[in-house]
N, C-alpha and C positions, 0 to 999 in steps of 0.2 A: 543289832536290829538287822534284819535281812535287807537286801536290795529291794527297792521299789519295782513293782512290775512295770513292764513297758507301757502297758495301757493307762498307767497312772501318770507316766512322765510324758507322754507324747502329746503334742497339741494338734490333733488331727483336724482336718477340714471338716466342717459340718457336711452332713449328707444334704446337698442342695438338689434334691429331686423337685422341689417346688419351683416358684419362679426365681429362686435364689442362685441358681447355677449360673453365675455371672462372672466368675473369675477365670479368666483365659488361661490355657495351659502355657502360652508364650510368656505371660507375665510370671507365672510360677517357676518357669525355667529361668527367667531373668533374675529372680531373687533366690534361685536354688533352693526352692521350698521342698522339704522332706517331712512329712507329717510324723514320722518316726523320730526326727531329731528336733523339730520344732524351732528351727533357727531361720530368720530372714537375713540374708546377706545383701549388702549394698555394694553394687558394682562400683569399683573406684572411678572409672572413666565414663560412667553414664551421666548424661547432662542434668537429669532430675535427681538421681538417687546417688550420684558419685560424690566424692570428697577429695580434697587435696591433702597430700601428705606433708608433714612438717618439713621446713626447708633445711633443717639439719640433716645432713647426709646420712647419718647411721641411725636416725630416729625413724621408727616404724609407725608413730601415732599420727592421728589426723590433726591438721591444722585447724585451730579454732579462733585465733586473733586475727586482726586485720593485717598483721605483719606476716601471716601464714606461718606461725609456730603453733606447737601443742602448748598446753597449760604448763608442763614441766619446764619445756625450753623457754617459754616466755618468761618464767620466774628466773631462770638461770641467767638469762640475757640481761634483764633488769638488775640482777645483782652484780653482774660483771661490769656495769657502767661503761660499756663499749658500744660504738656505732654497730648497727645490725650486720653490715658486710664483715666488719672486723670479728664480731662474735661468730658468724658462720664460718669464717676461715679458721679460726682458733678451734672451734668444735670439731671441724673436720680433721684437724691434726691431733686432737686429743679426745677421742671418744669416751664417753662415760658409761660405765658398766651399770645399766639400769635393769634390775631384776624383773622378770615377767614369768612368774611362776605358773605352772599348770597349763601352758598353752599347746605343748606337744607331748608326744609320748617318748619313752626311752629309746635310745638309739640302738640298743641290743635288740637283734632280730627276734621278732615275735613277742617282745616285752610290752604289755598293755599299760604298765604303770607310768605316770606322768614324770616327765623330766623335771629336775630341780629348778632349772631356769632356761632362759633362752641362750645363756652361754654354757652352762653346764648341761650337756645333752643326755646325761644319765639320770636314771632315777635314784633315789636315796640309797637303796640297798646296793646297786651296781657301783655308785660312785664310792660307797664305803668299802666295798670289796676291792675296787681299783687302787684306792690310796692305801689299803692295808697291804696289797702285794706290791706296791711301788712301781707300777706299771705305768707307761704312758697311755694316753687314751687310744691310740691306733693299736698299741701291743695288747691292751686289755681286750678290745674288740676281737682281736684274732686268736686269743687264749682259748684253749680247748675246753676249759672248765666254765667259760662264760656262757651261761644258758638263760633262756627267758624265764621270769618269774610269774607266778599267778597273779591276776588282778584282785585288788581289794574291792572291786565292784564300784558302780557309779556313786556320785555324791548324792546324798539322801534329800538335798534341797531339790524340790520339783523343777525349779526353773533352771537349775544348773546342768550343763551338758558336759561337765568334767568328770574325771575319775577321782576316786578317793586316793589320797597320797600316803596313806597308812592304814593301820587296822581300824582307824576310827571311821564314823559314818560320812565324814564330810571331806571335801578337798581342802587344800591348805588355806585358801581365801575364806571359805565358808566356816571352817573351823575356827580361825582367828576371830571371825565376826561373831559366832555363837559364844565364845568365851567372853567377849566384851559385853554382848547383850545379856547373857545370863548372869553376869556378875552385876549388871545394873538392875536387872529385874529377875530374881530367883523364882518368882512365881509365874514366870512366862510359860505358856504351853508350847512345848517343843514341837509337837506335832503340827500346830497351826503356823508356828515359826517357818517350819520346812515348807508348807504349803505357800506361804505369802512372802518369803524372803526373795530378794531381787537376785538376778544372775550376776556374775562377775562381769563387768563391762569390758567389751573387746571391740576395737575399731572395726567398723564395717559390718557389725551383726548385731542382731537383737533377738533375744530368746522370747518365744511366745508360749513356752512350756507353763503348764499349770493354769493357763487361761481356759474358761469355758469355750465350748465349741462356737457358741454364737459370738462371743467377743473376738475370737480368732478369725471368723468370717468377716466381721466388720472392719477389723484392721487391714486384713489383706485386700478386701475389696475396695475399701477406702483408699488404701495405698495405690492400687492399680489406677483408680480414677484420677487421683491427684497427678500421677505420673502421665496418664494419657492426656490430661489437660495442661501440662507443662509446668505444674507446681513442683517446686524443688522440696525434698524432704531429706533431712540429715538423720543419721542414726542417733545422734545426741538429742534430737527433738523427739524421736519416737520412743526412745528407751525410758524416759522418766514417766511418760504416759503409760506404758506397759507395766512399769513397776508399781505405779499407783493403782492401776486396775487390778493387779494381783494382790496387792496389800489390803484392798477393801473388799476383795472377793466380789468384784462387780459381775453382774449378769450381762451388761451392756455398757456401751459407751455413754448412754444416757444417765447412768447412775453416779457419775463423777461431779462433785460440787466444784464449780468454776473457780471458787476462791482458793482451791489448793493447787492450782496450776500457774505456772508463769506465762506471761503474754504469749512467747513463741510456742510453747506446748499447748496452750489453750487454742491458738490459731489452728494447730495441726488437728486437735481433737475435734474442733468445730467442723473443719473441712471434711475430716473422714465421716464424721456423723452426718453431715449434709448429703454426702453422695450415698450413704447407706439408706437415708430416709427417702432420697429420690428413687432408690431402686425398688422401695416398697410402694410406691405411688401408682395410682391409676385414675383416670378422669371418673370412672364409674363409682369408686369408692370415696373420692374426694368431693365430689359434687354434693353429697348429703351432709357435709360437715358445716359448721359455721364459721370456721377459719380455713381457707383453702391454701395449700401450698401450690403456687402457680407453676411450679416445675411439672406437675401432673399434666398440665396443659401445654408444655413446651416453652413456658415463660419463666422469667425470674421473679423473685419476691413472693409476696403473700397477699390474700384478699380477706379481709376481716369484715364479716357481716354482722358481728355482735354489736357494732355501733348502732345498727338499727333495732329499736327495741320492740317494735310491733311484730309478731310472728308473721302475719299475713304479708306484711311489706318486705320482711326479710326474706321469705321464701320466694316471693315475686322477684326480687332482685337477684337471687341465686339463679333463677331460670333466665332472667335478662343477661347476667353475666356469662352463663354457659353457653348461650346463643351468640354473644358478642365477641367472646375471645377468639374463636377461630378466624375472625375477619380482621383482626388486629395485626399489623406489621410494625417492623422497626426493631430497635434493640431492646426497648422496654415497653412492650405492648400492654403489659398488665397495669402500668401506670395509669393509662387513660381510664381504664375500667376501675381502678381504685379510686380515681378522682370523682367518677360519677356516684360511686357508692358513698364517698364522703359527702357529696352534695345531697344525696337522698337521706343521709343521716340528719342534715338540717331540717328537713321536712319531718322526719321521725321525731326530733327533739321538739319541734313546735307541737306536734300532736300531743306528745307526752306532757308538755307543759300546760297546754291550753284546754285540754279536754278532761272532764271528770273520770273518763273511763280510760285515760291515758293513751287512747287512739287504738285500744285492742280490739274493739268492737268495730268491724269493718262496715257494717251496714249502717252505723250511725254517723260516719264521717260525711262531710258535705262540702259544698263550695265555699261555705262560710269558713271552714277550716283552712282552705287554701288562702282566702282572704287574710285570715290571721297570720298565716305564714309569710305572705308577702310584706305585710306590715312589720313582722318580727325581723325580716331581713333588712328593712329600712332602718329599724331601731339598731341593729347590729352594726350597720354601715355608720350611723350617727355616732355611736360609742367607739368606733375605731376598731371593734373586734373583727369586722369584715371589711374587705375593700370593695370600692364601687365596681371594678372588674369582676371580682369573685361573685358578687351578687347577680350581675348580668349573665355570667356564665352558669350559675347554679340555676337560675330561672329557665334559661334556655335549655340546659341538659335535663332538668326535671320534666319540663314540658315534653321534650322529645321522648323521654323514657316512658312517661305515663301514656303517651300515645302508642308507643311500640308495645307496651304490656297489654293494652287493649286490642291493638289491631293485629300486628304481625304474630305476636305470641298467643292472642286469644286467651289470656288468662282469666277472663271473667266468665267463662263457661262453667257449667256444674262440675264440680270436683277439682277445679283449679284453684290456686291460692287466693284470686281475687273475686271468687264467686260472691255475688251480693254487694260488690262495690257500686255505690250510686253513680249514675251517669253524669252528674254534674261535678264529680270530683276529678277535674281535669284543668289544666291552665290553658289559656287561649294566648294567641300571638300577641294580643295588646297588653298581656300581663307581664311580659318581658321589658323591663326597663331599657331606656336608650343607652347605647354604649358610651361610656365616658370618653373624654378625649384620649385619642390614641397615645399610648405610652411606648409603643414599639418604636415608631418613627422618632428621629431626634436623638438616638442613641449613639449617632455617629461622632467620631472625634474630628476636632478641627484640624485643618491642614498643618497648622503650626505646630500642634502636638504631635501629629504623626511624623513630621520631619525631624523633631527632637527625639522621639522614640527610635526612629530608624538610625540616627546618628550614634545612639547609645546602645544599640544592640550588642556590640562586642562586649559590654560590661556584664552581661549575663553570667552569673557565677558558675565556676568549675566546681567539682569534676563533672564530665560529661555535659559541659554547658553547650557544646555544640548541637546536642539533640534538642535541648530545650530552645535554643536560639533558632534553630532551623524550623521548629515547629511554630514559633512566633512569627517568623518571615513568612512561612506558607500561610498562616492565618491572614497575614496582612495582604499578601499578594493575591491570594485566591479567593478570599472571602468564603471559604468553607467552614462548616461547623467544627468545633474542636474535635469531637470523636471521628469525624471524617478524616482529618488530617492525622490523627494518631493511628488510625487503622490502615494508613496507606501500605500497600504492599511494596516489595523491593522493586518489582517491574511496574511502577506506576507511571513511568514516562514514555511517551510514544510520539510519533509524528504522523500528521495527517497527510493527504495527498499532495499538498503544496510544500511538504517539508517543515511545516511549522509545528512547534511542541505542544504537546496535548498532555494534560495531567488525567489519569485514569483513578477514579475513586468510587467508593460505594456510598450511596445516599441511605444510612441505616433508618432514618426517620420515616422515610416513605418507602423503604424495602425496595429500593431500585439499585440494581448493581451494575457495575461497569459504566458508570457516567464518564463522559469525556468533556474536560474543561479546557479551552484554549488559554494558554499561559504564555508569558513573555520568554525570550531567550535567556534573560538574567535569571529569572525563576528556575527555568530548566537547568541552568548551570549549577545552581544550588542543588537540585535534586540529584544531578549526575555526580557532583562531588560527594554527596553523602552516600550514594550507592557504592562509590570506591571505599569509603570508610568502612561501611557495613561488611563489604565482602572481604576486607582485610581483617576484620574483627571476627568473622565467623566464616573461615574458609572451608570448613568441612560440612557446613549446613547447606542442603539443596536450595538453590536460588528460589525456586517457586514457593518455598516456605519462610523465607526471611521477611522481616519487616523493615520498612525504610527508617522507622524511628523506633529502634529497640529500646526495651526497658533497660534502666541502668543497674538494676538489681535483680537477683534470683532469674538471670536469664542467660545461662551459659551457652545455648544454641542460637539465640537471636530469634527465637520463635514468638516471644511475647512483645507486643508493642507498649510504648509508654502510654500511661493511662491519661484521660483528660483531666483527672484530679491532680496528677503530678505536675502537668503543664500550668494548671490553673494556679496551684501553691506556689510553684516556682516563678511564674509570671507575677503573682501578687507581691512576692518577697522582692523581686527585682524592681517593679515600679515603686514599691515604697522606699527602697534605697536611694533612689534617684533624687537629685536636688530638684527643687520646684520647677515646674514646666510653665513657663510664662507665655501668655497669649494675649494679643490686643483685645481689650474689652472696652465697649463704650459704656461710660458712666455719666451720670449728671452731677455737675459741680457747680453750685451757685446758679442754678437755673440754666447752665449750658451744657451740652452734651460734648464730652471730650473723650478721647481714646487713651487708655493707660495699659501698661503691661501688667497683667495680674496672674497670680498663680492658678493654674487649672486644677480642679478637684480631681485627685487621683482616683477616687472611688468610682468615677465614670470610666476608668481604664480597666477593661477585663477582656478575656479573650473573645466573647461573643460580639463586643462592640466593634471588632474588626470586620465582622460580617456586615453590620450596618454601614461602616465607613466605605465598604467596598461598594455597596449598593449606591450610597450617596455619591461616591466619587464617579461612578459610571452615569448617574442621572445627571450630576452636574455637567458632565462631558457631552451630554446629548445622546446617549444611546437610547434607541426606541424602546418602549416598555416591553413589547413582545421579545425583543432580543435580551432585555434585562432579565426578563422572566425565565428565559432559557439558562442564562448565566448563573441565576440564583438556584435553578433547579426547582422551581415552584410549578404546581399544577394550575394554580388559580392566579388570575392577574391581579385580583384584589389583595392577596397575600403579598406580592412584589410591591404593590403601592404603599403598603404598610412600612416598608423599609426606608423610605426617603421622604423628605418634605422640605419646603422652603419655610423655615420658621418665621413667626411673626416678628420677632425682634430682628432677625437677619433681613427679612423683607422691608421692614420699616427703615432700617439703616440704609438699604439700597435705595429706597424712594427718596429718602433725604438727600443723598447725593445726586441722584438723577434730576431731581427737581430743581437744584441749583443751575441746571443747563436745560431749563424749559424755554420754549420760544412761542411767539404768536405767529400769525400767518405771514407778517412782514419779516420774520427773522429777527425781530427785536427780543432780547433776552429778558425773561421775567424772573422775579425774586433773586436777582443777582446777589444781594448781600445776605440771603437766607443762610443761616448756619444749621438750623434744625427746624422742624415743623412741630407746632404745638399740637396736643391731642385734638384740639378743636379743629385745627386745619387739616388733620388727617381725616377726621370725621367728615368735614365739609368737602373734602376731596372725594371721599367715598360716595356721598349721596348727592353732591351737586355736580357731577360730571359723568358723562355717558361715554362709553368707548365707541370710537368711530374709526374708520380707516386712517392709519397713519397718526393717531393722536387721540385727543379727547374733546367733547364738546361741553361747553358751559351754559348753553342756551336752557333756561328753566323749563320752557314748554316741551323742548325736545327731550330733556331728561326725564320729565314726568311721563312722556309717551315712550319711553324706553328706545329713543332713537327713530322712531317712526313718524315724527311730525316735523319734518325738515323740508322747506321749500327748495333748498340748494342741495339736495342729497346728492352724494357722490362728487361734489365740488367743494369738500371741506377746506381745501387749502385756500380758497377764496373768501371764507366766511370769518367774520370778526370774532365768533365764539370758539374758534378753532385753536386748540393747544397742542403743542407737541414737544418732545424732549429727545434727548440724545439716544434713548433707548429705541426710538422708531427710525433711527438713521437707516439700518439695512432695509427697512420696509420702504421708506422714501426713495433710496436708490433703486430698489426693484421697481417701484411705481415709475420712476423716470425712465428706466430701461423700457418698460412696457409701453409707455408713451412714445418714446423714439421709435421702437420697433413698429408699432402701429401706424406711425405716420409714414415710414418708409414702405411698409406693406401696401397701404392704401394708395401711396403715390406711384408705385411701380407695378403692381400686379392685378389690381381690380379694374374691370371694365364697367364703369358705372357713370351716371350723369354727374355733372359738376356739383350740382346742388346736394346730391347724395353724399358725394365725397366731402364736401364742406361740412355738412352735419356730423359725419362720422369722424372727420380728421380732428385729432387733439389740437387745441389752440396753442398758438406760440405763446401766449400770455400765461397759460397754465404751465407749460414747459418752463418758462422763465421764473415763475414763482417757485416751482419745485427746485429748480437749480439753485435759486438764490437761498432757499431755506436750507438746502444741503451744504451749500458753501459756508453759511453763517454758523451752522453747527460745527463744522470741521475747523473753521477759524478759531472758534472758542476752545475747541479741544486742543489745538496747536499751541494756544497760549498757556496751557496747563504745564506744570512740572511733570516729569516722568513718573514720580511717585503718586501725584494726584490723578494722572491719566490711568495709571494701573489700577487704582482704587474705583475710578469712575467706570472702567471697562468691567471690572468685576461686579459692580453694582448693576450695570447694564445686563450682564448675563443672568444675575439673579432676578431682575424686574422681568425680563423676557420669559424666563423659565416659569415664573409665577403667573404670568398673563396667559401663557399658553396652557397651563395646568388647569386653568378654570374652564377650558373647553376640551373637546375631544377625549382622548384616553388618559389624560393626565401626565403626559411626558412631552418634553420639547421636541418639536419636529425639526430638527437640524441635522446636519451631517453627523453620523457616528464618529467617535473619537479614534485616534490611533490606539492599536491594542496595547501598547506599553504604557501603562498608567502607573507603573511601579514607582513610588517615591524614591528620590535619590537618597541612598544610604550606604554605609560601609557593610559590605557582605561579610 
């Protein structure tokens, strides 16, 4: 059989005159692509395409095991029953002759025939002549009768780049393969076998010969994009994929059944195909489909409109999505659009289930259908199929979306998808149910839990535990979102004008880059230490491309950050491995409320909970709400206020403690023996007392008048209905200071008649009353133990915060805390 023509063997690049001319010449040069040869070479030292050689000194194969040995050396090491270092030393002293046939050509000048092996550098004919003449290798090469011999031609297997080693049609490897294959199946078509047989595997190269031009383009372009995005690809991952494509004579990567691929090879195939599909996308062609690939619009994921069954509503939602997508920001903008589509699908399902025409007739729908939809949502909530929050969000989003379809997009005009839609088919503001109790606030972790977690941070599992541990510490210290911490650049640490450390991060959710967050020196020390580790691990990578928390796998250059999923998975495994975290919990035992140490629910400990804890910690310390909004990097004040609260249980416990130190106007202690208040007492306290300066008033007529029916107004400390407690001590002290300042000021600086001064001058009796009240409260406090005093002061802080949250902007108006709020822990 004659040799195959070059046009049959080569895997030429497709003519990419269309929009497919996407493969750069730099990448083709990197993989040494020559369409006449059809080989892709993997540079050994490349961060994404490179490979490590086997540790055995004389072995030229690629390492495939975690011990950095090839498969052959791994088997020999296991058979030797030696330690790895001992095996490597013995192997270096006693190299094994491992034949590697057909890799090079004969050493005789001009001879194109393949060498016998990597050790015998002559072809079979020349080696036979040398041995017959009894000459040494050097003498035979210098002999005058040693001349080049003609080639037997290339191997007839299309994928093979080797030369035939004899007068037969195949190289030695394929000749042996054909003998075995033909013996097993004598009816096998030899011509098809030549077209589909795989090439002989060689380290660092993959043959694309015999593949259709389209498949060749898809592999080369996908490989280029994987490399550009920092995804590592090994030749042993690509080779089985190419062999399977050749075997089934596929016309595209889409033709492969996923069941025929291993997990690693399947991941490579899906990745290559993803980039190829992205290269074919455009917004103009994608917008007419029922399932959109969001990559056509610069986003990730997909948008499925097939879940909306009515054609008119589906087309309208396509128009809405096409208009809404360009205004989305963040890392996953399509997710918000996808949520609205799913919510609109609830309305579509309601129309389909409750209308005889399945909702397809746009002119027949009415307000009654929306009423039925609202009732169906209530039914789904009652059945547990839909949460109350999802119900509110669905009503709110559908109302807004229907308004935009009518107003901004004007889709009810003639020729538009909603032409003929009745005017009453719309949701009103009153149709949106009230928000359920906020579920965001209250996700913060108790201080006792945080202290225990910080002490146990060194137990985060290795290997590379310092990356996960540092990620968790930064989540605790900074209150940033997990993806913001994972994406931190190497140069994320800076100093402000005062020399204080600042963390530079990107707010991906709101698409705000280069945000600056003040941090403590201890946190800055953690970042600086990690910078040194990263620089030592990746000394050759440019500093501006490094990540502070590099991924621990497939990241030879340090360009890929650790993923939030990895942080979450390792964090969950770490928390689950810890012993029970005990926290003081108030429980009722035989009618009395007592405090016990009970295990904390570990399901409440997740990375995002640290952000809530950060907000609550600062709120408890008295940071003003506008400052906290800046620290949380929120645009709206209302968003910040969702991240903290004084819970009812926490507030009640504080009231119980503070009430045990309640006093009347004479300084006499009330409820001295009270251990806890009954529910009825708490209710009576709420409805039977009105807040007044420095305490509360129990006069029924004044309570009924909301504090406006008092004949001795502003003289509460002299009234028998006045009650105060230890939580008002700072206010009483401030009031006393004001009285004293006013008396000194009137006595020294004002030129007024004596009667006017007497009227304005604070009375000595009032001053003595306030002083006596303050002294009595302090005396009672001094009689407490240090533990009781600490608990009372914590309760006072809680009560005062709640009291001031009921007015103003919802935050305590006290002095901001020190900047170092970092819990004590082992770094």
